[in-house]
C-alpha positions in Angstrom: 16.5 9.4 7.8 13.7 10.9 9.8 10.3 9.5 10.0 7.6 11.6 10.5 3.0 10.7 11.8 1.1 13.0 10.8 -2.4 12.6 11.9 -5.2 14.6 13.0 -6.8 16.0 16.6 -5.4 16.0 19.9 -4.7 12.5 21.5 -7.6 13.0 24.4 -6.7 9.8 27.2 -3.8 9.6 29.1 -3.4 6.3 29.1 -2.9 6.5 25.7 -0.6 9.8 25.2 1.4 7.9 27.9 1.7 4.8 25.8 3.1 7.6 22.5 5.6 9.5 25.3 7.0 6.0 26.6 7.7 4.4 22.1 8.8 8.1 21.5 11.7 8.5 23.7 13.1 5.1 23.2 12.6 6.3 19.5 15.0 8.9 19.8 17.9 6.1 20.3 17.4 5.2 17.0 16.0 7.5 14.6 15.2 11.2 14.0 11.0 11.0 15.0 8.6 13.3 14.8 4.5 13.3 16.2 2.7 16.0 14.2 -0.6 16.9 15.4 -2.9 18.8 13.1 -5.4 20.5 15.3 -9.1 19.4 14.2 -10.9 21.4 12.1 -13.3 23.9 13.6 -16.9 23.4 12.9 -16.5 19.8 11.1 -20.2 18.7 12.5 -20.9 21.4 10.0 -19.1 19.8 7.3 -20.1 17.5 4.8 -17.9 14.2 5.1 -16.3 14.8 1.7 -15.8 18.3 2.7 -13.8 17.6 5.7 -11.6 14.8 4.0 -10.7 17.6 1.6 -10.0 20.0 4.4 -8.1 17.3 6.5 -5.9 16.8 3.1 -5.1 20.2 2.8 -3.8 20.5 6.1 -1.9 17.5 6.0 -0.4 18.4 2.3 0.7 21.4 4.1 3.1 19.5 6.1 4.5 17.1 2.8 8.0 18.6 0.4 7.6 17.0 -3.2 10.9 14.9 -2.5 9.3 12.5 1.1 7.6 9.3 0.8 4.5 9.2 1.7 2.3 6.6 3.2 -0.9 6.4 4.3 -2.1 3.8 7.3 -4.9 3.1 5.1 -7.3 -0.6 5.7 -6.8 -0.8 1.9 -3.2 -1.0 2.3 -0.1 -3.6 2.0 -0.2 -5.9 5.7 3.1 -6.2 6.6 4.1 -8.8 9.8 6.6 -6.7 11.8 10.0 -8.8 10.2 8.7 -7.5 7.2 8.0 -3.4 8.3 11.6 -3.9 9.5 12.6 -4.7 6.2 10.5 -1.9 4.3 12.1 0.9 7.0 16.0 -0.5 6.5 15.6 -0.7 2.5 14.0 3.3 2.5 17.3 3.9 4.4 19.8 2.0 2.4 17.7 3.8 -0.9 18.6 7.0 0.6 14.9 8.1 1.4 15.4 11.1 3.7 11.9 11.4 5.0 9.0 8.8 5.3 5.8 11.1 6.6 3.3 8.5 7.5 -0.4 9.6 7.8 -3.2 8.9 10.1 -6.4 10.0 8.8 -9.5 11.6 9.8 -12.7 9.9 10.8 -13.7 9.8 7.3 -10.4 9.2 5.6 -8.3 10.5 3.1 -9.5 13.0 0.0 -8.9 11.6 -3.7 -5.9 14.8 -3.3 -3.6 12.9 -1.0 -3.9 9.0 -2.0 -2.8 10.9 -5.4 -0.3 11.9 -3.5 1.0 8.9 -1.8 3.7 6.6 -2.9 2.4 3.6 -0.5 -0.5 2.8 1.4 0.2 0.3 4.2 -2.7 -1.5 6.9 -2.0 -2.2 10.6 -4.8 -4.7 10.6 -8.6 -5.7 9.0 -9.4 -4.7 12.4 -11.2 -1.5 13.1 -9.1 0.5 15.4 -9.9 4.1 17.2 -7.7 6.5 15.7 -5.7 7.4 18.8 -5.4 4.3 19.3 -3.4 3.4 15.6 -1.3 6.2 17.0 0.0 4.3 19.5 0.0 0.7 18.1 2.1 2.8 15.0 4.7 3.8 17.2 5.3 0.5 18.5 5.7 -1.2 15.5 8.4 1.7 14.4 10.2 0.8 17.4 9.8 -2.6 16.9 11.2 -2.5 13.8 14.4 -0.4 15.1 14.5 -3.7 17.4 14.3 -6.0 14.6 16.9 -4.4 12.2 19.6 -4.0 15.2 18.9 -7.6 16.2 17.7 -6.8 20.0 15.6 -8.8 21.8 12.4 -7.3 22.2 10.8 -9.1 19.4 10.3 -12.6 19.0 9.4 -14.7 15.9 
């Protein structure tokens, strides 16, 4: 199985980039993982929020194939405890899902087309985090999930 995380715009803060790189190195031992960063839209400040969501959605959907299992990181999505999230990933691996794509939207969320294409929505928290921080938090959660699956001493209950 392969896991991809799609997001809009580069990570500006060096401490976040370092954290992301750290967990991506760790993930190599467990799963084929890639972080795909779609460049920010040019002249986004001249677009309405809806038009920006549509244009970002078009760019994100170009990265998705028909057979991919798509999960939007959305505040209205399903909440998981870390152990439950590891079970979710394990079920996808057992169920022969070859590619899961998790998507972090732009500042205004997702287009209707992305919501229609998604197989599921997942919420990291009821709180709001910066899109850059969400990248780090989520990649760490994927790493944590695989240590739980392998019964390794990273996660403590």
